[in-house]
PAZAZA-843947 format. One record per residue (C-alpha): residue in three letters; y negated, z negated, x. Coordinates in steps of 0.25 Angstrom, whole numbers, plus 2048, in hexadecimal, padded with zeros to 3 digits. Each point is the difference from the previous one (the first is absolute). Layout:
<node "ala" <Y Z X>>
...
***
This chain:
<node "unk" <7F7 851 835>>
<node "unk" <7F8 7F7 808>>
<node "unk" <7F0 801 7FF>>
<node "unk" <7F8 7F9 80B>>
<node "unk" <7F5 7F7 7F8>>
<node "unk" <7F6 7F7 805>>
<node "unk" <7FE 7F1 7F9>>
<node "unk" <7F7 7F5 803>>
<node "unk" <806 7F1 801>>
<node "unk" <7FB 7F2 804>>
<node "unk" <802 7FD 80E>>
<node "unk" <809 7F5 7FC>>
<node "unk" <809 809 7F7>>
<node "unk" <802 80A 80A>>
<node "unk" <803 7F5 80A>>
<node "unk" <80B 7FB 7F6>>
<node "unk" <804 80F 7FF>>
<node "unk" <803 801 80F>>
<node "unk" <807 7F4 801>>
<node "unk" <80A 803 7F5>>
<node "unk" <801 80E 805>>
<node "unk" <804 7FB 80E>>
<node "unk" <809 7F5 7FC>>
<node "unk" <806 80B 7F6>>
<node "unk" <802 80A 80B>>
<node "unk" <7F8 80A 7F7>>
<node "unk" <7F3 808 801>>
<node "unk" <7F3 7FB 7F8>>
<node "unk" <801 80C 7F8>>
<node "unk" <80F 7FD 7FD>>
<node "unk" <7FC 7F1 7FB>>
<node "unk" <7F5 804 7F9>>
<node "unk" <807 80B 7F8>>
<node "unk" <80D 7F7 7FD>>
<node "unk" <7F6 7F6 7FB>>
<node "unk" <7F9 808 7F8>>
<node "unk" <80D 806 7FA>>
<node "unk" <805 7F3 7FD>>
<node "unk" <7F3 7FC 7F9>>
<node "unk" <800 80E 7F8>>
<node "unk" <80E 7FD 7FC>>
<node "unk" <7FD 7F2 7FC>>
<node "unk" <7F4 805 7F6>>
<node "unk" <809 80B 7FA>>
<node "unk" <80B 7F5 7FE>>
<node "unk" <7F4 7F6 7F9>>
<node "unk" <7FC 80C 7F7>>
<node "unk" <80F 802 7FC>>
<node "unk" <801 7F2 7FD>>
<node "unk" <7F4 7FF 7F7>>
<node "unk" <804 80C 7F8>>
<node "unk" <80E 7F9 7FE>>
<node "unk" <7F9 7F3 7FC>>
<node "unk" <7F5 807 7F7>>
<node "unk" <80E 807 7F9>>
<node "unk" <807 7F2 7FF>>
<node "unk" <7F4 7FA 7FA>>
<node "unk" <7FE 80A 7F6>>
<node "unk" <80F 7FF 7FD>>
<node "unk" <800 7F1 800>>
<node "unk" <803 7FD 7F2>>
<node "unk" <80A 80B 7FE>>
<node "unk" <808 7FB 80D>>
<node "unk" <7FF 7F2 7FB>>
<node "unk" <805 803 7F3>>
<node "unk" <80C 808 807>>
<node "unk" <802 7F3 809>>
<node "unk" <800 7F7 7F3>>
<node "unk" <80A 80A 7FA>>
<node "unk" <80A 800 80B>>
<node "unk" <7FF 7F1 802>>
<node "unk" <804 7FF 7F2>>
<node "unk" <80E 805 802>>
<node "unk" <803 7F7 80C>>
<node "unk" <80B 7F6 7FD>>
<node "unk" <7FC 7F3 804>>
<node "unk" <809 7F8 80A>>
***
């Protein structure tokens, strides 16, 4: 369900939005919604990546020991 809202943008940004929406055959609202969804999706990915990195860093010593153990079983060429 769409909800009508009002936002305040700088004139330069609004002109850029209008230009891009014309080029893409979209309305101003469609372009802004698409851009905001892309931005929010990127924020979510960044948060997930930060959580993953925290887990990897917390387990780094164990993971390094596991890797070293695996390397001991490799046959030299």
